[in-house]
C-alpha positions as CSV (number, residue, x, y, z in Angstrom):
1,M,29.7,-39.6,-16.3
2,S,30.9,-37.7,-19.4
3,V,32.7,-34.6,-20.7
4,D,30.2,-32.5,-22.6
5,I,31.2,-29.9,-25.3
6,D,28.5,-27.4,-26.1
7,I,28.5,-26.7,-29.9
8,T,25.3,-24.6,-30.1
9,G,25.5,-22.6,-33.3
10,L,28.8,-24.0,-34.3
11,P,29.0,-24.5,-38.1
12,P,30.3,-27.8,-39.3
13,E,33.4,-26.2,-41.0
14,R,34.7,-25.2,-37.6
15,I,34.9,-28.9,-36.5
16,R,38.4,-29.9,-37.6
17,F,40.1,-33.3,-38.0
18,S,43.9,-33.0,-38.3
19,P,47.1,-34.8,-37.2
20,S,49.4,-32.9,-34.9
21,P,53.2,-33.6,-34.5
22,L,53.3,-32.3,-31.0
23,A,50.3,-34.3,-29.9
24,E,51.8,-37.5,-31.3
25,L,55.1,-36.7,-29.6
26,G,53.2,-36.4,-26.4
27,A,51.5,-39.8,-27.0
28,M,54.9,-41.4,-27.6
29,L,56.4,-39.8,-24.5
30,H,53.5,-41.1,-22.5
31,A,53.9,-44.6,-23.9
32,L,57.6,-44.5,-23.0
33,S,57.0,-43.4,-19.4
34,E,53.9,-45.7,-18.8
35,P,54.4,-48.8,-21.0
36,G,51.9,-50.7,-18.9
37,H,49.1,-48.5,-20.4
38,H,50.1,-49.7,-23.9
39,P,50.6,-53.5,-24.1
40,G,50.8,-53.4,-27.9
41,L,53.6,-50.9,-27.8
42,H,55.9,-52.9,-25.5
43,P,58.5,-53.8,-28.2
44,W,58.6,-50.2,-29.5
45,A,58.9,-48.7,-26.1
46,T,61.6,-51.1,-25.0
47,A,63.7,-50.6,-28.2
48,T,63.2,-46.8,-28.1
49,A,64.0,-46.4,-24.4
50,S,67.1,-48.6,-24.7
51,S,68.4,-46.5,-27.6
52,L,68.1,-43.1,-25.8
53,K,71.3,-41.4,-24.8
54,P,71.6,-41.2,-21.0
55,D,71.4,-37.4,-20.9
56,L,68.2,-37.3,-22.9
57,A,66.7,-40.1,-20.8
58,D,67.6,-38.2,-17.7
59,R,66.0,-35.0,-18.9
60,L,62.8,-36.9,-19.9
61,T,62.5,-38.2,-16.4
62,E,62.8,-34.6,-15.1
63,A,59.8,-33.4,-17.1
64,D,57.7,-36.5,-17.4
65,F,54.9,-35.3,-15.2
66,L,53.8,-33.3,-18.2
67,W,52.8,-36.5,-20.0
68,R,53.1,-39.4,-17.6
69,S,49.9,-39.6,-15.5
70,S,47.8,-37.2,-17.6
71,R,48.7,-35.3,-20.7
72,S,49.3,-31.6,-20.2
73,D,47.0,-29.4,-22.4
74,I,50.0,-27.7,-23.8
75,L,50.8,-30.9,-25.7
76,L,47.4,-31.0,-27.5
77,P,47.3,-28.0,-29.8
78,A,44.0,-26.7,-31.0
79,V,45.5,-25.4,-34.3
80,P,47.7,-28.3,-35.6
81,R,50.6,-27.4,-37.9
82,A,52.5,-29.4,-40.4
83,T,55.8,-29.6,-38.4
84,L,56.8,-29.9,-34.8
85,A,58.8,-26.7,-35.1
86,E,55.7,-24.7,-36.1
87,E,53.7,-26.1,-33.2
88,L,56.6,-25.3,-30.8
89,D,56.6,-21.7,-32.2
90,D,52.9,-21.4,-31.4
91,L,53.7,-22.7,-27.9
92,D,56.4,-20.0,-27.5
93,R,53.9,-17.3,-28.2
94,M,51.7,-18.4,-25.2
95,D,52.2,-16.0,-22.3
96,D,54.0,-17.3,-19.2
97,E,51.0,-17.3,-16.9
98,T,48.8,-19.3,-19.2
99,F,51.6,-21.7,-20.0
100,T,52.5,-22.3,-16.4
101,S,48.9,-22.8,-15.4
102,A,48.4,-25.4,-18.1
103,A,51.7,-27.2,-17.4
104,F,50.9,-27.7,-13.7
105,E,47.3,-28.8,-14.2
106,I,48.2,-32.4,-13.4
107,T,46.2,-35.3,-12.1
108,C,44.4,-35.0,-8.8
109,T,43.9,-31.3,-8.9
110,T,40.8,-29.3,-8.6
111,G,39.5,-26.2,-10.4
112,Y,40.4,-27.4,-14.0
113,E,37.2,-25.9,-15.4
114,Q,37.1,-22.9,-13.1
115,G,40.1,-21.2,-14.6
116,L,42.1,-20.8,-11.4
117,P,44.8,-18.1,-11.3
118,S,48.4,-18.9,-12.4
119,P,50.8,-20.0,-9.7
120,L,53.1,-17.2,-11.1
121,V,50.8,-14.6,-9.6
122,D,48.8,-16.4,-6.9
123,A,50.6,-17.5,-3.7
124,G,47.9,-20.0,-2.9
125,Q,48.2,-21.7,-6.2
126,R,52.0,-21.6,-6.0
127,A,51.9,-23.4,-2.6
128,R,49.4,-26.0,-4.0
129,V,51.6,-26.7,-7.0
130,R,54.7,-27.1,-4.8
131,E,52.8,-29.5,-2.5
132,L,51.6,-31.7,-5.3
133,S,55.0,-31.7,-6.9
134,A,56.7,-32.7,-3.6
135,A,54.4,-35.7,-3.3
136,R,55.8,-36.9,-6.7
137,G,59.5,-36.8,-5.7
138,P,62.5,-34.4,-5.6
139,R,63.0,-34.2,-9.3
140,Q,59.5,-32.9,-10.1
141,A,59.8,-30.6,-7.1
142,E,63.0,-29.2,-8.5
143,F,61.4,-28.8,-12.0
144,T,58.5,-27.0,-10.5
145,D,60.7,-24.5,-8.6
146,R,62.6,-23.8,-11.8
147,M,59.4,-23.1,-13.7
148,L,58.0,-20.8,-11.0
149,E,61.3,-18.9,-10.5
150,N,62.3,-18.5,-14.2
151,P,59.6,-19.7,-16.6
152,R,61.3,-18.3,-19.7
153,A,64.4,-20.3,-19.1
154,L,62.5,-23.4,-18.3
155,R,60.4,-23.1,-21.4
156,A,63.5,-22.8,-23.5
157,W,64.9,-25.9,-21.8
158,L,61.7,-27.8,-22.5
159,R,61.7,-26.8,-26.2
160,R,65.2,-28.1,-26.6
161,L,64.2,-31.3,-24.9
162,L,61.3,-31.8,-27.4
163,E,63.6,-30.9,-30.3
164,D,66.1,-33.5,-29.1
165,C,63.3,-36.1,-29.0
166,E,62.6,-35.3,-32.6
167,Q,66.2,-36.0,-33.5
168,A,66.5,-39.1,-31.3
169,F,63.2,-41.0,-32.2
170,F,60.2,-38.9,-33.0
171,G,61.2,-37.7,-36.5
172,D,61.5,-41.2,-37.9
173,N,58.3,-42.5,-36.2
174,W,56.4,-39.4,-37.3
175,Q,57.3,-40.0,-40.9
176,R,56.0,-43.6,-40.5
177,V,52.6,-42.7,-39.1
178,R,51.8,-39.2,-40.4
179,V,50.3,-40.5,-43.7
180,Q,48.0,-42.9,-41.8
181,L,46.9,-40.1,-39.5
182,A,46.3,-37.7,-42.3
183,A,44.2,-40.3,-44.1
184,D,42.2,-41.0,-41.0
185,A,41.5,-37.3,-40.5
186,R,40.4,-36.9,-44.2
187,H,38.1,-39.9,-43.8
188,K,36.4,-38.3,-40.7
189,A,36.1,-34.9,-42.4
190,D,34.5,-36.6,-45.4
191,L,32.0,-38.4,-43.1
192,L,31.2,-35.1,-41.4
193,Q,30.6,-33.4,-44.8
194,R,28.6,-36.3,-46.4
195,K,26.7,-37.9,-43.5
196,G,26.8,-35.4,-40.7
197,L,28.4,-34.9,-37.2
198,A,26.8,-38.0,-35.6
199,E,28.3,-40.3,-38.2
200,A,31.7,-38.7,-37.9
201,L,31.7,-38.9,-34.1
202,A,30.7,-42.6,-34.2
203,A,33.7,-43.3,-36.4
204,V,36.0,-41.5,-33.9
205,S,35.1,-43.8,-31.0
206,P,32.1,-45.6,-29.5
207,A,32.7,-43.4,-26.5
208,V,32.1,-40.2,-28.5
209,S,28.5,-39.2,-29.6
210,L,26.1,-36.4,-30.2
211,S,23.6,-35.7,-27.5
212,H,20.2,-37.4,-28.0
213,G,16.7,-35.8,-28.4
214,E,15.7,-32.7,-30.1
215,D,18.5,-30.6,-28.6
216,R,21.4,-32.3,-30.4
217,N,23.9,-29.5,-29.5
218,R,26.5,-31.3,-27.4
219,I,29.4,-33.6,-28.1
220,V,29.4,-36.2,-25.3
221,V,32.6,-38.1,-24.5
222,D,31.9,-41.1,-22.2
223,K,34.6,-41.1,-19.5
224,L,35.0,-41.8,-15.8
225,A,35.1,-38.1,-15.2
226,S,32.6,-35.2,-15.5
227,G,33.1,-31.9,-17.2
228,R,31.5,-29.3,-19.4
229,T,32.9,-26.7,-21.8
230,T,31.8,-24.6,-24.8
231,A,33.5,-24.5,-28.2
232,Y,35.7,-21.4,-28.4
233,G,37.8,-19.8,-31.1
234,Q,38.1,-22.1,-34.1
235,G,35.6,-24.6,-32.8
236,V,36.5,-28.2,-31.9
237,T,39.7,-30.0,-33.0
238,F,40.0,-33.8,-33.3
239,L,43.6,-35.2,-33.3
240,P,44.1,-38.8,-34.5
241,T,46.9,-40.7,-32.8
242,A,48.6,-44.0,-33.7
243,F,50.4,-44.2,-30.3
244,G,47.5,-43.3,-28.0
245,W,45.3,-46.3,-27.6
246,P,43.4,-46.8,-25.2
247,H,43.4,-43.1,-24.1
248,L,40.8,-40.6,-25.2
249,F,42.0,-37.2,-24.1
250,V,39.7,-34.2,-23.9
251,V,40.9,-30.6,-23.4
252,H,38.0,-28.8,-21.7
253,R,39.9,-26.2,-19.7
254,S,38.0,-23.0,-19.1
255,G,38.4,-20.5,-21.9
256,W,40.4,-23.0,-24.1
257,Q,39.2,-24.4,-27.4
258,P,38.1,-28.0,-26.9
259,V,40.4,-30.7,-28.3
260,I,39.9,-34.4,-28.5
261,Q,42.7,-36.8,-29.2
262,Y,41.5,-40.2,-30.3
263,P,43.3,-43.5,-31.3
264,V,43.0,-44.5,-34.9
265,A,43.3,-48.2,-34.1
266,S,43.1,-50.4,-31.0
267,T,45.5,-53.0,-29.8
268,E,44.0,-56.2,-28.4
269,L,45.3,-57.4,-25.1
270,P,46.3,-61.0,-24.8
271,Q,43.6,-63.4,-23.5
272,L,44.6,-64.5,-20.0
273,T,43.0,-67.0,-17.7
274,A,40.9,-65.2,-15.1
275,P,42.3,-65.6,-11.6
276,Q,40.5,-67.2,-8.7
277,L,40.0,-63.8,-7.1
278,V,38.2,-62.3,-10.1
279,Q,34.8,-62.2,-8.3
280,E,36.2,-60.4,-5.3
281,R,38.0,-58.0,-7.6
282,L,35.0,-57.3,-9.7
283,E,32.9,-56.7,-6.5
284,A,35.6,-54.2,-5.3
285,L,35.4,-52.4,-8.6
286,A,31.6,-52.3,-8.7
287,H,31.3,-49.3,-6.4
288,P,31.1,-46.0,-8.4
289,V,33.5,-44.1,-6.1
290,R,36.1,-46.9,-6.4
291,M,35.7,-46.9,-10.2
292,R,36.5,-43.1,-10.2
293,L,39.4,-43.6,-7.9
294,C,40.7,-46.3,-10.2
295,R,40.6,-43.9,-13.1
296,T,43.0,-41.6,-11.3
297,L,45.2,-44.4,-9.8
298,A,45.6,-45.9,-13.3
299,R,47.4,-42.8,-14.4
300,G,50.0,-42.7,-11.6
301,P,50.6,-42.9,-7.9
302,H,48.6,-40.6,-5.6
303,T,48.2,-40.0,-1.9
304,T,45.0,-40.4,0.1
305,G,44.9,-36.6,0.6
306,E,45.2,-35.9,-3.1
307,L,42.3,-38.3,-3.9
308,A,40.2,-36.8,-1.2
309,A,40.7,-33.3,-2.4
310,A,40.1,-34.3,-6.1
311,Y,36.8,-36.0,-5.4
312,G,35.4,-34.0,-2.5
313,L,35.7,-36.8,0.0
314,T,37.2,-37.0,3.5
315,P,40.5,-38.8,3.9
316,P,38.9,-41.6,6.0
317,E,36.3,-42.2,3.3
318,V,39.1,-42.5,0.7
319,S,41.1,-44.8,3.1
320,R,38.2,-47.2,3.4
321,H,37.8,-47.4,-0.4
322,I,41.6,-47.9,-0.8
323,A,41.5,-50.7,1.8
324,V,38.9,-52.6,-0.3
325,L,41.0,-52.2,-3.5
326,K,44.1,-53.3,-1.7
327,K,42.4,-56.3,-0.1
328,A,41.4,-57.4,-3.7
329,G,45.1,-57.0,-4.7
330,L,44.3,-54.2,-7.2
331,L,46.7,-51.6,-5.9
332,T,50.4,-51.3,-5.3
333,T,51.6,-49.0,-2.5
334,R,54.9,-47.4,-1.7
335,R,56.3,-44.8,0.6
336,R,58.2,-41.8,-0.5
337,G,59.3,-39.8,2.6
338,R,56.2,-38.8,4.5
339,Y,53.9,-39.6,1.6
340,V,52.2,-43.0,1.0
341,L,51.5,-43.4,-2.7
342,H,48.9,-45.8,-4.2
343,Q,48.7,-46.9,-7.8
344,L,46.5,-49.3,-9.8
345,D,48.2,-52.5,-10.8
346,L,47.6,-52.4,-14.6
347,T,49.1,-55.8,-15.3
348,L,46.5,-57.4,-13.0
349,V,43.7,-55.2,-14.2
350,A,44.4,-56.2,-17.8
351,R,43.5,-59.8,-16.7
352,L,40.0,-58.6,-15.8
353,G,39.4,-57.5,-19.4
354,S,40.4,-55.0,-22.0
355,D,37.1,-53.2,-21.7
356,F,37.7,-52.3,-18.1
357,L,41.3,-51.3,-18.8
358,E,40.2,-49.1,-21.7
359,T,37.5,-47.5,-19.5
360,V,39.8,-46.4,-16.7
361,L,42.5,-45.3,-19.1
362,R,40.2,-43.5,-21.5
């Protein structure tokens, strides 16, 4: 499985490597909301979370579905700017329908590549978004209603939230990492110019490559997901991140310019003794469908119905796979009202090896 980006006829100068303040803020927010994804950032996440004012921490919880389980495309700009304010200005210029569609394209949804209509104008999409939000709790449901009823006000609220993050923690951290990210981007751009795209992609990640054979016109990103898109607008943008390991995000929404956010360095997980159940757990993970389910469940809790809709399976089929994963002790399950939510136990999965953890979180 992979996400493929068609670059037929795209000149090298339209392949851009550049740091993005907004994308890095998104990576930091994700690390704060899901520290289990980022073992190497535990000290930073703990210190930063404990220093947040209660009001800011509360507002971050309200909006965290934008970056918790899967990063919203609005946080990965195709045209990076020098400052967060400039990138937020670009975001303000996006029309409400496009912004809302992107904001609500969260994990376990269908139609990402088909360009479904905005929930602001389509009753079916509006009902779908509200149902998905309800499964994630009353706070997200309330946030969703506010966005659907008054997108302008909600977008202004969200901009203030991100600006407050800059004041509270992002500004200092950005000053610390931006030189490293800019140097990495220059290095990749230099490789592209001197040695070609294949060498530059190899330096980005072992999971990113140029298609083989005579027809070398696709960037291939190895992920436990399938997708295709074509380079639009300015071409393809690569965003280095110091806070993103092990994730490799790819914007491949229909009609949008492709964007890839890649980590500039990896953090090694501690070596732990393999548990006695490792064989049973590896056997449970050997099935390709369960591997794909794990990719989604690693990013946040989901219901059986959501998983069935996302992967074109029946609820009983998903339930059987969930039962195998639960028997192996790989999942945690909790009830929220009438919803039963399953999630991958990342601490346990880390004991199986950093390669597997990186694969499901990529």
